C-alpha positions as CSV (number, residue, x, y, z in Angstrom):
1,X,95.1,56.8,-12.9
2,X,96.2,53.0,-12.7
3,X,95.5,51.4,-16.0
4,X,94.0,48.4,-14.7
5,X,91.0,50.4,-13.1
6,X,90.9,53.1,-15.8
7,X,89.2,50.4,-18.3
8,X,86.4,49.9,-15.9
9,X,85.2,53.5,-15.8
10,X,83.0,54.8,-18.5
11,X,83.2,58.3,-19.6
12,X,80.3,60.1,-21.6
13,X,82.6,61.7,-24.1
14,X,84.5,58.4,-24.9
15,X,81.7,56.0,-25.0
16,X,79.9,54.5,-27.8
17,X,77.1,52.1,-28.0
18,X,77.0,49.3,-30.4
19,X,73.9,47.3,-30.9
20,X,74.4,44.1,-32.3
21,X,72.2,42.3,-34.5
22,X,69.0,42.4,-32.7
23,X,66.9,41.1,-35.8
24,X,63.5,40.3,-36.6
25,X,64.2,36.8,-37.8
26,X,66.6,36.0,-34.9
27,X,63.8,36.8,-32.3
28,X,61.7,33.7,-32.6
29,X,64.5,31.2,-32.1
30,X,65.2,33.1,-28.7
31,X,63.5,32.4,-25.2
32,X,60.7,34.6,-25.4
33,X,60.6,35.7,-21.6
34,X,64.4,36.0,-21.6
35,X,64.3,38.2,-24.9
36,X,61.4,40.5,-23.5
37,X,63.8,41.1,-20.6
38,X,67.0,41.6,-22.6
39,X,64.8,44.1,-25.1
40,X,63.7,46.0,-21.9
41,X,67.3,46.3,-20.8
42,X,68.5,47.4,-24.6
43,X,65.8,49.8,-24.8
44,X,66.9,51.3,-21.4
45,X,70.7,51.7,-22.4
46,X,69.6,53.1,-25.8
47,X,67.1,55.7,-24.4
48,X,69.9,56.6,-21.9
49,X,72.6,57.0,-24.5
50,X,70.5,59.3,-26.5
51,X,69.6,61.5,-23.5
52,X,73.5,61.7,-22.6
53,X,74.4,62.1,-26.3
54,X,76.3,59.4,-26.6
55,X,76.9,58.0,-30.1
56,X,74.6,54.7,-30.9
57,X,75.8,52.4,-33.6
58,X,73.6,49.6,-35.0
59,X,74.5,46.5,-36.9
60,X,72.5,44.2,-38.9
61,X,73.8,40.5,-39.9
62,X,72.8,39.8,-43.6
63,X,69.5,41.7,-43.4
64,X,68.4,40.2,-46.4
65,X,68.1,36.6,-44.9
66,X,67.5,37.7,-41.2
67,X,65.6,40.9,-41.6
68,X,66.4,44.2,-40.3
69,X,66.4,45.4,-36.6
70,X,63.6,45.1,-34.4
71,X,61.1,47.9,-34.6
72,X,61.3,48.7,-31.0
73,X,65.0,49.6,-31.4
74,X,65.3,50.8,-35.0
75,X,64.2,54.2,-34.1
76,X,66.9,54.7,-31.5
77,X,69.6,53.4,-33.9
78,X,68.4,55.3,-36.8
79,X,71.6,57.4,-37.0
80,X,73.9,54.6,-37.9
81,X,73.2,51.1,-39.1
82,X,75.7,49.1,-40.5
83,X,75.1,46.1,-42.7
84,X,77.6,43.0,-42.6
85,X,78.2,39.5,-43.5
86,X,80.9,38.8,-41.0
87,X,79.7,37.7,-37.6
88,X,82.3,40.0,-35.7
89,X,81.2,43.8,-36.6
90,X,85.0,44.6,-36.9
91,X,85.3,42.2,-40.0
92,X,83.3,44.8,-41.6
93,X,85.5,47.7,-42.7
94,X,83.0,50.5,-42.6
95,X,81.9,49.7,-39.2
96,X,85.6,50.2,-37.8
97,X,86.1,53.0,-39.8
98,X,83.1,54.6,-38.5
99,X,84.0,53.6,-35.0
100,X,87.4,55.1,-35.4
101,X,85.9,58.4,-36.9
102,X,84.0,58.9,-33.9
103,X,87.3,59.5,-31.8
104,X,86.2,57.6,-28.7
105,X,87.9,54.6,-27.3
106,X,85.1,52.9,-25.3
107,X,82.7,50.6,-26.7
108,X,79.3,49.6,-24.7
109,X,78.1,46.6,-26.4
110,X,74.6,44.8,-26.3
111,X,73.0,42.6,-28.8
112,X,72.3,38.9,-30.2
113,X,73.8,36.5,-30.0
114,X,76.1,36.7,-27.1
115,X,78.6,33.7,-28.4
116,X,78.8,34.6,-32.2
117,X,78.5,38.2,-33.2
118,X,78.6,39.8,-29.9
119,X,81.4,37.7,-28.9
120,X,83.4,38.0,-32.2
121,X,82.8,41.9,-32.0
122,X,84.0,42.1,-28.4
123,X,87.3,40.7,-29.6
124,X,87.6,42.7,-32.5
125,X,87.2,45.7,-30.6
126,X,89.5,44.8,-27.9
127,X,92.1,44.1,-30.7
128,X,91.4,47.7,-32.1
129,X,92.3,49.1,-28.9
130,X,88.8,49.9,-27.6
131,X,87.9,49.4,-23.8
132,X,84.9,47.1,-24.0
133,X,82.1,47.0,-21.6
134,X,79.8,44.1,-22.3
135,X,76.3,44.5,-20.9
136,X,75.5,41.0,-19.4
137,X,71.6,41.7,-19.1
138,X,71.5,43.1,-22.6
139,X,72.9,40.1,-24.5
140,X,71.5,36.6,-25.3
141,X,71.8,33.3,-26.9
142,X,69.5,30.8,-27.8
143,X,71.3,28.5,-25.3
144,X,72.6,29.2,-21.7
145,X,75.9,27.5,-21.9
146,X,76.7,29.6,-24.9
147,X,75.7,32.7,-23.2
148,X,77.9,31.9,-20.2
149,X,80.5,30.8,-22.0
150,X,80.5,34.1,-24.2
151,X,80.4,36.2,-21.0
152,X,83.5,34.1,-19.4
153,X,85.6,34.3,-22.5
154,X,85.0,37.9,-23.0
155,X,86.0,38.7,-19.5
156,X,89.0,36.6,-19.9
157,X,89.9,38.2,-22.9
158,X,89.6,41.8,-21.3
159,X,86.2,42.9,-21.5
160,X,84.4,44.7,-18.8
161,X,81.3,42.5,-18.1
162,X,78.6,45.0,-16.8
163,X,75.0,45.7,-16.4
164,X,72.7,48.3,-17.9
165,X,72.2,50.3,-14.9
166,X,75.7,50.2,-14.0
167,X,76.6,51.2,-17.5
168,X,74.3,53.9,-17.4
169,X,75.0,55.4,-14.0
170,X,78.4,55.2,-14.6
171,X,77.8,57.8,-17.8
172,X,75.5,59.8,-15.5
173,X,78.1,60.0,-12.7
174,X,76.4,62.4,-10.3
175,X,72.8,63.1,-9.2
176,X,72.9,66.8,-10.3
177,X,73.5,65.7,-13.9
178,X,70.4,67.6,-16.0
179,X,69.5,63.9,-17.4
180,X,69.7,62.0,-13.9
181,X,65.8,62.8,-13.2
182,X,64.7,61.3,-16.5
183,X,66.9,58.3,-16.2
184,X,66.0,57.7,-12.5
185,X,62.2,57.8,-13.8
186,X,63.2,55.1,-16.3
187,X,64.8,52.7,-13.8
188,X,61.7,53.4,-11.5
189,X,59.6,52.5,-14.5
190,X,61.7,49.2,-15.0
191,X,61.3,48.1,-11.7
192,X,57.7,48.1,-11.6
193,X,57.7,45.7,-15.0
194,X,60.1,43.1,-13.6
């Protein structure tokens, strides 16, 4: 397969979902309407990843100061949450060690803030040789210009900028997949909330 195309195709047995720093004390600084939408999208990707047996890795930036992951996501990320002091997740040795131990080379990235921890994580993962899919409706920043710059810069660096539904349906691949019916029901439920 042409290498330029292969990075765009997510494979269930190669993907890892990375949930970056969606923490209690960051939330009040965000636009609350936008946050509710991003949280709904992250929750959808998380639930889908669990159904499809895609590993999930959560991170928390300095939890003593910023708090822990929001309760709405904490249970779905329970298998692995890594505390860090570096903005980019790859600066924390235990993060990259864990990612490498999974034997997968694709990272689906969601979280906060797009222009700081998420962006630096994307760059670190790319440098480590991962194909990175940045979920544009699953990330946010306090300011729109920072959010837009993070998307543009991540794409320029080599990340695939995608959406929550695009990523999930790439993992499902066919309507005969045993999890398709449940994921399809989640999509319909999401559509009625928007």
